[in-house]
N, C-alpha and C positions, 0 to 999 in steps of 0.2 A: 690477356690475363685479367681477372678482376678478383678483388678481395673484399670481404664484408668487413669494414672497419667498425661498424657499431658493435658487432659481437666482440671484436678484439678489445675495444675500449672498455667494455663491461668487466674484463679481467683485471684492469688496472695496469699501470706502467705502459700505457698505450704506445708511446714512441718506441720502445724496445720491442714490444710484441709485433707492432706493424712492420718494423724493419726486419725482424726474424722472419715473419710471414712473406714478406716481399722477396727476401733472399731464398727462402725455401721454395716458393712457387716459381721463382726464376731458374732454380735448378731443374724443375720439371720442364720448363720451357726448353732448356738446353738438352734435356734427355729426349724431348720430342723432336727437336731440330736434328738430333743425331740420326734419326730414322726418317727424315723428311716429312715428319708429322704423320707418319703411318704407325701410330702407337708410340710407345716410349721404350728406351733401352737404357740400362744402367751403364755407367762409364767404364765399369770393370775395375774400380778401385778395390784392392784387396780388403775383404771384410775385416780382417784383423787389424787393419789400419784405421778403420772407421769406429774408433772408440767414442761411445756417447756418454754424456752425463747421466746420472740416475734418472732425472726427470725426463730427459729425451728418450731414454730406454723405456720408460713407462708410457710415454707418448707413442713410440713405435709399437708397443704391445697392443695399444688401443687400436691403432690402424691395422695391425695384423689381423685382428678379429674380423675387420670389414673387408680389407683388401689383401687377402692372403698371397696372391701371386705378385704383389708389388713391394714385397719387403725390402729387396735390394735397392729399388728406386727410392723408397721412403728413408732407408737407412743413409743413403748418400745425401738426400735432401736435409735431413736433420743434422747430419755432420757438418754440412756446409753453412748451416743457418748464421754462424758467427764467423764465417770466413769469406767476407766480401771479395777479397782478391781471387780466391778460388772460384767463386761464382762467376766473377767477370771473366776469368780465364776459360771456363767451359762455355759461356755464352759466346765469347769471341771465337772459340775454336769450332763450335758446332753450328752456330747460327749466322755467322758472318764470314 
């Protein structure tokens, strides 16, 4: 996994945004581990439990325009961005 910190820093509050991005992308790593790196698969968390903030819901809509088939994957990743224990759980469950 790699992230572009220069672009993140440009938005301000770099520490928070870098942490969110690292957690978000780590969710995608776990989603890929779930399939043995043959694509990605959502964890199957009930979508009604994945309540997003207004700003994350807007981010999801932006991604939806580009990655229509990955909405469930992105919703899980956005939901877990501020839940490091959940991210650690899925990484341990599916990758180790």
